N, C-alpha and C positions, 0 to 999 in steps of 0.2 A: 527327927529330921523333917517330917511333914509339918510340924508346928512352927518351924522357922520361916518367917515371912520374907519374901523377896519382892522387889519392884520389877516392873517391866521396863525395858529400855524405851525411852521416849524417842520416837522417830522425828527428827527435825525436818521442818518443811524448808523450801528453798530460801525463804527470807531469813529463817533462823540460821541456816548454814552460812548464808552470806554475812550475817552479823558476826558469827564466830570467826569466819575467815578474815573479816575486816579487823577484828580485835587481834588475831594472830599476826596479821600484816603490821599493825601498829606496834605490837610487841617486838616483832623482828627489827623494826627501826630503832627501838629503844634498847636493844640487847647490849650495846657497848657500855651502857650505864648500869647493867645488872638489875633490871627492874624486879620489883616484888609484886607478886600477883596472888589473887585468890582464884582458884580453879575448881569448878564443879564438874565432876566427870563420873561416868558409869563404870562400876567395877562388877564384872560378871561373877556370879556365884559359881564356885568350883563343883558343886554337887547337884545342883538342880537348876531348872530354867529360871531366868531372871537374874537379879543381882541387887545392887544398892548404889545410890548416888552418894558420893563423898565430896566434901569440900576441903581443900587443903590450901595452905598459905606457904609460899616459898619464893626463892629467888631463882629466876630463869637463867640457866647457863647457855642453852642454845635450843634452836628448833631444828630438828633433823627431818627435813622433808623427804629425803630418800627412804628412810626407815619408818617415817610417819609417826615420830614421837617427839614429845617436848621433854627436854632434860633439865632437871633442877640441880642447883649446886650441891644439894645433899644426896645426890646420886639416884633420886627417884626419877622414874620415867613414866610418862602418861601418853598412851596412844592418842594421837590427834583425833581419830574417829570416835573416841569415847568422850571427848570434851563436850560438855553441855553449855558451859558459860565460863567466860574469862573476864576478870576485873583487874585492871592494872591499878595498883595502890599508889597513892601519891607519895 
């Protein structure tokens, strides 16, 4: 267990948070067209401090601001607070 490496969560500064928020706002506008995105987000480790960053590709179903999650059409959910980067694919 101690040999398994984990990454520390990168704390975004205000400009980076604004960048992610702007991408999510743009994504919200494109939702009727079911946009495809690449999302890099932090996945906390279940057993020790830290975690890992994962990149996934998928089609966004909706952004649930009340529960703070982004829902994909394949039933995956990503906590908005864990999102590091969003790229809307053409």
